[in-house]
N, C-alpha and C positions, 0 to 999 in steps of 0.2 A: 859025723857028716850025714849019715843016713837018717838019723833022728831029726837033724835040722831040716833036711830036704822034706821029710814027711810033715814036719810042722809047717813049712812054707806051703806045701801042697794043700794042707788042711786049711790054712789061712786063705789061699787062693780060692778054694772051693766055697768057703764061707762068704768071701767077697762076691763071687759069682751068684750065689744064692740070694744075697742081699740085693744085688743089682737087679736080678730077675724079679724080685718082689717089689721093687720101688720104681723100676723103669721098664717101659715096653721096648724090648730090644729086637723084636722080630720084623722091624721095618726092613724091607728088601731094597737093595740098591737098584734092582730092575724096576721097582715102583717109581723111583725118581726118573729113570731113563724113559719109561713109557709115558709118564705124565709130561715130561719135557717134549717128547715127540708129538704128543697130542696137541700141546700148546703151539708148537711150530706149525703144525698143519692148520690149526685154527687161525694163527696169525697170517698164514698164506691166503686163506679164504677171505679174511678180513681185508688184507691188502688188495686183493682183486676187487672186492666190493667198493673200496674207497677209490681205487684207480678208475673204475667204471663211472663213478659219480663225479670225480674231479678231473678226469682226463689225464691222470698220471701224476698230478701235483698233490701228493698226500699232505705235505706240510701246510698247504693252504686250507686244510679242512677246518682247523680251529678258527680260521678267520672268515669262514663262509657264513652268511646270514642265516638265522634260524628260520627256515621256510619249510613247507610241507615235505619237499623232496628230501631235505636233510633229516627230518624226523623219520621218514620211511627208511632211509639208509640205516639209521640207528636201530630201527626195529630189526633189520636184517643182521646187524652186528650183534644185537642182544641174542638172537637165535643162535648165531655162530658161537657166542660165548657160552651159552647154556649147553650146547652140544659138546663143546670142547671140555667143559667142566665135568660133564657126566662121563665122557669117554676117559678122561684122565683119572677120575675117581675110581671107576670100575676096574681099569687096568692096574692102578696102584693097589687097590684092594685085593685083586686076584694074586699078584705076586707076593704081597704081604701074607695072604692066607696060606700060600704054598710054603713059605719059609716058616710060618708059625707051626704048620703041621710037621715039618721036618724037625723043628726044635722041640716039638711037643709042649708048646706053651699056649696058654689060653688066649683067644683072640678078643675076649671080652671079660674083663675083671675090673677091680677097683682102680688099678693103675691105668688101664685104658680109659676108664671113665674120667679120671683126672686129666689125662692127656687130651681127651675130646673136649672137655669143658674149657681147658686153658687154650685150646685152639679155636673153638667155636665162638667164644666171647669176643675176642678182637675181630674175628671175621664177621660176626653178626653186626657189631657196631660199624665196621667198615662198610658192610652192605647197606646199612641205613644211610651213611654219609654219601656213598656213591649214588644210591637211588635218589637222594635229595638233589645231588648235582644234576642228575638227569632231568628232574622236575624243573629245576631252575634254568636249565639250558647251559650249564657249565660243563659241556661235553669234554673239553680239553683237560678237565681235572680228574676224569675217570681213571685213566691209566696210572697216574701217580698215586691216586687214592688206593687202587687195587694193590700196587706194589708195596706201599707203605704199611697198610693194615695187614697184608699177608706176611710181610717181614716181621711185624710185631707179634703176629700169631705164632710164627716159627720160633722166635726167640723165647716167647712165653712158654711154648710147649716143650722146649729143649730140656726142661727140668725133669720131664717124665719119659724121655726117650733118649736116643743116641745124642750125646752132647754135641756132636759135629753139626747137627742140624741148625744150631744157632748161627754158624757161619753162612749157611744158605740164607738165613734170615737177615744177617747183616748185609749180604749182597743185595737182597731185595730192597732194603731200606736205602742203601746208597743210590741205587738206580731210581728209586722213587723220588728222592730229594733232587737228583739231577734233573729228572723229568719236570719237577716243579718250575725249574728255570729254563727248560727247553721243551715247551709244551708241544711243539711241532714234531717231536721225536717220540711221542707217546707209544705208537704201535711198535716201533723198533725196540725201544727200551723194554716194553712189555714182553716182546718175543725173546729178548736176551734174558730177562729175569725169570719168566715162567718156562721158557724153552731151554736155552743154552745152559743156564745155571743148574737147572734140574738134571739135565743129562750129565753134566760134569760131576755134580754131587753124587748122582746115582752110581756112576762108574767108580768114583773114589770109594764109596761105601762098599760096593761089591768087591773091589780089590782088597780092601782092608779087612772085611768081616766074612765074606762069603766065598772068596776064591779058594781058600785052603780047604774048606769043608766040602767042596764039590769034587 
């Protein structure tokens, strides 16, 4: 029995080593939580901006004629989106960096490069599509476009990091498709996808992978 246990332990060690070499497993659950909180804060500011413009009727935004005031509001929303993205990225990077140091794993190697490429490619194409929607005035398509392309990026990147991240991607895709048929709910579905789902995902990942080691 002792010999069998030793063999099993050896196999487990080999499995962990192979996993470390092929997947980036230092993603922190707190990264998801912090990114989700930043997204909810950003959604709150965006909601206030839209309410001030529409007098409280956010669902009428997609029906509002394309006039100068609407373009000005969208400039404010773009600034909010940029600030939200930067804050979410920096906070997520910070917690991932901390976990990477604890695990003594590199924060930049070939595996991380593959992960970044498989994430950036769908996001880059999505960014071009969203920007084109802005140019054409299809403002109501921005929220579903963000959700769908972000979901595709997560599913694509799941091959090089924790496999559970694909379920977060599936959630984004489902919300994005729903948003395509409920354009007036864009901000709410965006807040659920980038905010609530990230927080839930982060807490689940922390409970599953980090709670015991702390």
